[in-house]
NUVO-558305 format. One record per residue (C-alpha): residue number from 0; x, y, z. Coordinates in steps of 0.25 Angstrom, whole numbers. Example, Ala and Ser with C-alpha at 12.3 -4.5 7.8 and 13.67 -1.06 7.14 Angstrom:
NUVO-558305
SITE / 0 / 49 / -18 / 31 $
SITE / 1 / 55 / -4 / 29 $
//
This chain:
NUVO-558305
SITE / 0 / 374 / 500 / 185 $
SITE / 1 / 367 / 512 / 189 $
SITE / 2 / 371 / 524 / 180 $
SITE / 3 / 373 / 533 / 192 $
SITE / 4 / 383 / 523 / 198 $
SITE / 5 / 390 / 522 / 184 $
SITE / 6 / 391 / 537 / 184 $
SITE / 7 / 397 / 538 / 198 $
SITE / 8 / 407 / 527 / 194 $
SITE / 9 / 411 / 533 / 181 $
SITE / 10 / 413 / 547 / 188 $
SITE / 11 / 422 / 540 / 199 $
SITE / 12 / 430 / 533 / 188 $
SITE / 13 / 432 / 546 / 181 $
SITE / 14 / 436 / 554 / 194 $
SITE / 15 / 443 / 543 / 203 $
SITE / 16 / 457 / 547 / 198 $
SITE / 17 / 455 / 561 / 200 $
SITE / 18 / 449 / 559 / 214 $
SITE / 19 / 460 / 549 / 219 $
SITE / 20 / 471 / 559 / 214 $
SITE / 21 / 464 / 571 / 221 $
SITE / 22 / 463 / 563 / 234 $
SITE / 23 / 477 / 559 / 233 $
SITE / 24 / 482 / 573 / 231 $
SITE / 25 / 473 / 578 / 243 $
SITE / 26 / 479 / 567 / 252 $
SITE / 27 / 493 / 570 / 248 $
SITE / 28 / 491 / 585 / 249 $
SITE / 29 / 485 / 584 / 263 $
SITE / 30 / 495 / 574 / 269 $
SITE / 31 / 506 / 583 / 263 $
SITE / 32 / 501 / 595 / 269 $
SITE / 33 / 499 / 589 / 283 $
SITE / 34 / 512 / 583 / 283 $
SITE / 35 / 520 / 595 / 279 $
SITE / 36 / 513 / 604 / 288 $
SITE / 37 / 515 / 595 / 300 $
SITE / 38 / 529 / 592 / 296 $
SITE / 39 / 533 / 607 / 295 $
SITE / 40 / 524 / 611 / 307 $
SITE / 41 / 524 / 625 / 301 $
SITE / 42 / 519 / 637 / 309 $
SITE / 43 / 512 / 647 / 300 $
SITE / 44 / 515 / 659 / 310 $
SITE / 45 / 530 / 655 / 310 $
SITE / 46 / 530 / 654 / 295 $
SITE / 47 / 524 / 668 / 294 $
SITE / 48 / 535 / 674 / 304 $
SITE / 49 / 546 / 667 / 296 $
SITE / 50 / 541 / 674 / 283 $
SITE / 51 / 540 / 687 / 290 $
SITE / 52 / 555 / 685 / 295 $
SITE / 53 / 559 / 682 / 281 $
SITE / 54 / 553 / 695 / 276 $
SITE / 55 / 561 / 702 / 286 $
SITE / 56 / 574 / 696 / 282 $
SITE / 57 / 570 / 699 / 267 $
SITE / 58 / 569 / 714 / 271 $
SITE / 59 / 583 / 714 / 277 $
SITE / 60 / 589 / 707 / 265 $
SITE / 61 / 582 / 717 / 255 $
SITE / 62 / 583 / 729 / 264 $
SITE / 63 / 569 / 732 / 260 $
SITE / 64 / 561 / 735 / 274 $
SITE / 65 / 549 / 738 / 266 $
SITE / 66 / 547 / 723 / 261 $
SITE / 67 / 534 / 718 / 266 $
SITE / 68 / 528 / 704 / 264 $
SITE / 69 / 515 / 701 / 271 $
SITE / 70 / 516 / 689 / 280 $
SITE / 71 / 504 / 682 / 286 $
SITE / 72 / 504 / 680 / 301 $
SITE / 73 / 503 / 665 / 298 $
SITE / 74 / 507 / 657 / 286 $
SITE / 75 / 502 / 643 / 282 $
SITE / 76 / 499 / 635 / 270 $
SITE / 77 / 485 / 633 / 267 $
SITE / 78 / 480 / 621 / 260 $
SITE / 79 / 467 / 617 / 253 $
SITE / 80 / 459 / 608 / 261 $
SITE / 81 / 460 / 593 / 256 $
SITE / 82 / 445 / 592 / 255 $
SITE / 83 / 445 / 604 / 246 $
SITE / 84 / 455 / 598 / 237 $
SITE / 85 / 445 / 587 / 234 $
SITE / 86 / 436 / 598 / 228 $
SITE / 87 / 445 / 597 / 215 $
SITE / 88 / 436 / 585 / 212 $
SITE / 89 / 425 / 595 / 209 $
SITE / 90 / 430 / 600 / 196 $
SITE / 91 / 436 / 586 / 193 $
SITE / 92 / 423 / 579 / 195 $
SITE / 93 / 415 / 589 / 186 $
SITE / 94 / 426 / 589 / 175 $
SITE / 95 / 429 / 574 / 174 $
SITE / 96 / 415 / 568 / 176 $
SITE / 97 / 408 / 576 / 165 $
SITE / 98 / 419 / 573 / 155 $
SITE / 99 / 422 / 559 / 159 $
SITE / 100 / 409 / 553 / 163 $
SITE / 101 / 399 / 557 / 152 $
SITE / 102 / 403 / 548 / 142 $
SITE / 103 / 404 / 535 / 151 $
SITE / 104 / 390 / 538 / 156 $
SITE / 105 / 384 / 540 / 142 $
SITE / 106 / 391 / 527 / 138 $
SITE / 107 / 384 / 520 / 150 $
SITE / 108 / 371 / 524 / 144 $
SITE / 109 / 368 / 535 / 154 $
SITE / 110 / 360 / 547 / 150 $
SITE / 111 / 365 / 561 / 150 $
SITE / 112 / 355 / 565 / 161 $
SITE / 113 / 359 / 554 / 170 $
SITE / 114 / 373 / 556 / 168 $
SITE / 115 / 372 / 571 / 171 $
SITE / 116 / 363 / 568 / 183 $
SITE / 117 / 374 / 558 / 188 $
SITE / 118 / 385 / 568 / 186 $
SITE / 119 / 378 / 578 / 195 $
SITE / 120 / 376 / 567 / 205 $
SITE / 121 / 391 / 565 / 205 $
SITE / 122 / 394 / 579 / 207 $
SITE / 123 / 384 / 581 / 218 $
SITE / 124 / 390 / 569 / 226 $
SITE / 125 / 404 / 574 / 223 $
SITE / 126 / 400 / 588 / 228 $
SITE / 127 / 394 / 582 / 241 $
SITE / 128 / 405 / 573 / 244 $
SITE / 129 / 416 / 584 / 242 $
SITE / 130 / 408 / 593 / 251 $
SITE / 131 / 407 / 582 / 261 $
SITE / 132 / 421 / 579 / 261 $
SITE / 133 / 425 / 593 / 263 $
SITE / 134 / 415 / 596 / 274 $
SITE / 135 / 420 / 583 / 282 $
SITE / 136 / 435 / 587 / 279 $
SITE / 137 / 433 / 602 / 284 $
SITE / 138 / 433 / 599 / 299 $
SITE / 139 / 444 / 589 / 298 $
SITE / 140 / 452 / 599 / 290 $
SITE / 141 / 449 / 610 / 301 $
SITE / 142 / 453 / 601 / 313 $
SITE / 143 / 464 / 592 / 308 $
SITE / 144 / 470 / 596 / 294 $
SITE / 145 / 472 / 611 / 298 $
SITE / 146 / 481 / 606 / 310 $
SITE / 147 / 491 / 603 / 299 $
SITE / 148 / 488 / 611 / 287 $
SITE / 149 / 480 / 624 / 284 $
SITE / 150 / 469 / 622 / 274 $
SITE / 151 / 457 / 629 / 268 $
SITE / 152 / 444 / 623 / 265 $
SITE / 153 / 433 / 628 / 256 $
SITE / 154 / 423 / 627 / 267 $
SITE / 155 / 430 / 638 / 274 $
SITE / 156 / 435 / 646 / 262 $
SITE / 157 / 421 / 648 / 257 $
SITE / 158 / 415 / 649 / 271 $
SITE / 159 / 406 / 637 / 270 $
SITE / 160 / 409 / 633 / 284 $
SITE / 161 / 399 / 644 / 288 $
SITE / 162 / 388 / 634 / 284 $
SITE / 163 / 392 / 623 / 293 $
SITE / 164 / 396 / 609 / 289 $
SITE / 165 / 383 / 606 / 282 $
SITE / 166 / 383 / 619 / 275 $
SITE / 167 / 397 / 619 / 270 $
SITE / 168 / 394 / 605 / 265 $
SITE / 169 / 382 / 610 / 257 $
SITE / 170 / 390 / 622 / 252 $
SITE / 171 / 401 / 614 / 247 $
SITE / 172 / 392 / 604 / 240 $
SITE / 173 / 385 / 614 / 232 $
SITE / 174 / 397 / 621 / 228 $
SITE / 175 / 405 / 608 / 224 $
SITE / 176 / 393 / 604 / 216 $
SITE / 177 / 393 / 618 / 209 $
SITE / 178 / 407 / 616 / 205 $
SITE / 179 / 404 / 602 / 200 $
SITE / 180 / 393 / 607 / 191 $
SITE / 181 / 401 / 619 / 186 $
SITE / 182 / 412 / 610 / 181 $
SITE / 183 / 402 / 600 / 176 $
SITE / 184 / 396 / 611 / 167 $
SITE / 185 / 409 / 615 / 162 $
SITE / 186 / 414 / 601 / 158 $
SITE / 187 / 401 / 595 / 153 $
SITE / 188 / 401 / 602 / 140 $
SITE / 189 / 415 / 604 / 136 $
SITE / 190 / 412 / 603 / 121 $
SITE / 191 / 400 / 613 / 122 $
SITE / 192 / 403 / 628 / 117 $
SITE / 193 / 393 / 632 / 129 $
SITE / 194 / 403 / 625 / 138 $
SITE / 195 / 414 / 633 / 133 $
SITE / 196 / 406 / 646 / 135 $
SITE / 197 / 404 / 642 / 149 $
SITE / 198 / 418 / 639 / 152 $
SITE / 199 / 422 / 653 / 146 $
SITE / 200 / 412 / 660 / 154 $
SITE / 201 / 416 / 653 / 167 $
SITE / 202 / 431 / 655 / 164 $
SITE / 203 / 429 / 670 / 161 $
SITE / 204 / 419 / 673 / 172 $
SITE / 205 / 428 / 674 / 184 $
SITE / 206 / 439 / 682 / 178 $
SITE / 207 / 429 / 692 / 171 $
SITE / 208 / 420 / 692 / 183 $
SITE / 209 / 432 / 696 / 193 $
SITE / 210 / 438 / 706 / 183 $
SITE / 211 / 426 / 714 / 181 $
SITE / 212 / 422 / 722 / 194 $
SITE / 213 / 407 / 722 / 192 $
SITE / 214 / 407 / 707 / 190 $
SITE / 215 / 418 / 704 / 201 $
SITE / 216 / 407 / 706 / 212 $
SITE / 217 / 398 / 696 / 206 $
SITE / 218 / 409 / 686 / 204 $
SITE / 219 / 412 / 687 / 219 $
SITE / 220 / 398 / 686 / 223 $
SITE / 221 / 396 / 674 / 215 $
SITE / 222 / 407 / 666 / 221 $
SITE / 223 / 404 / 672 / 235 $
SITE / 224 / 389 / 666 / 233 $
SITE / 225 / 395 / 653 / 228 $
SITE / 226 / 406 / 650 / 238 $
SITE / 227 / 405 / 660 / 250 $
SITE / 228 / 390 / 661 / 251 $
SITE / 229 / 385 / 663 / 266 $
SITE / 230 / 372 / 657 / 263 $
SITE / 231 / 372 / 642 / 261 $
SITE / 232 / 359 / 642 / 254 $
SITE / 233 / 363 / 652 / 244 $
SITE / 234 / 376 / 645 / 241 $
SITE / 235 / 369 / 632 / 239 $
SITE / 236 / 359 / 639 / 229 $
SITE / 237 / 370 / 646 / 221 $
SITE / 238 / 379 / 633 / 220 $
SITE / 239 / 367 / 624 / 216 $
SITE / 240 / 361 / 634 / 207 $
SITE / 241 / 374 / 636 / 199 $
SITE / 242 / 376 / 621 / 199 $
SITE / 243 / 362 / 619 / 193 $
SITE / 244 / 366 / 628 / 182 $
SITE / 245 / 379 / 621 / 179 $
SITE / 246 / 371 / 608 / 179 $
SITE / 247 / 361 / 613 / 169 $
SITE / 248 / 372 / 617 / 160 $
SITE / 249 / 380 / 604 / 162 $
SITE / 250 / 368 / 596 / 158 $
SITE / 251 / 366 / 604 / 145 $
SITE / 252 / 380 / 600 / 141 $
SITE / 253 / 378 / 586 / 146 $
SITE / 254 / 365 / 583 / 139 $
SITE / 255 / 372 / 586 / 125 $
SITE / 256 / 386 / 579 / 129 $
SITE / 257 / 391 / 568 / 119 $
SITE / 258 / 405 / 567 / 125 $
//
């Protein structure tokens, strides 16, 4: 049997339980949200008015006319897009596969180089599929799901819709691949002291960067360039450039792995 097919089969066997559990959770969550919202037939504006009336009654009871509670003009529960919930697979893939597929592929007689190349192929296909699913789901979500339930989607949160359907798909693909390669780096060398240093640096980077005023701007600029970039070409370059760095680091760990 072709070794790439074997790796795909091994990857699926390691992931299928997590995939089915996640799909079931998404289906239940979506169905419950639609049913509850349709059954209650709630009016967000009326809900806000009810809260304002309750605040007025509380002022009368307490005798405190200065009591102030900011009440939005409309209130509505906002849920995560069902397609976005699938993105939980990104860290799961990049954690489970490096830890669970290396030894079976080595026992099958595969080389580390072929194993690593195949793993990157699985990541690339996964990133493209998840981006495609969310891109196809996005118009359905806007035109149907939001009749019954208010949701938010990463496409609009990060402003990727400005690039059109194809551009949003490309932006998602490179960002999802970036996430996969980052987690792959972190879990490809768990027994290496160098990996521990990388973990420490990444865990400390954000809190330290956001607590020091001189670094805060640079941290914000980094995430803006990574996720909110107004140039699709720049966004693709940054995400793929960082992915290549993570791939190189993961390969250094993988070529010395014995477990």
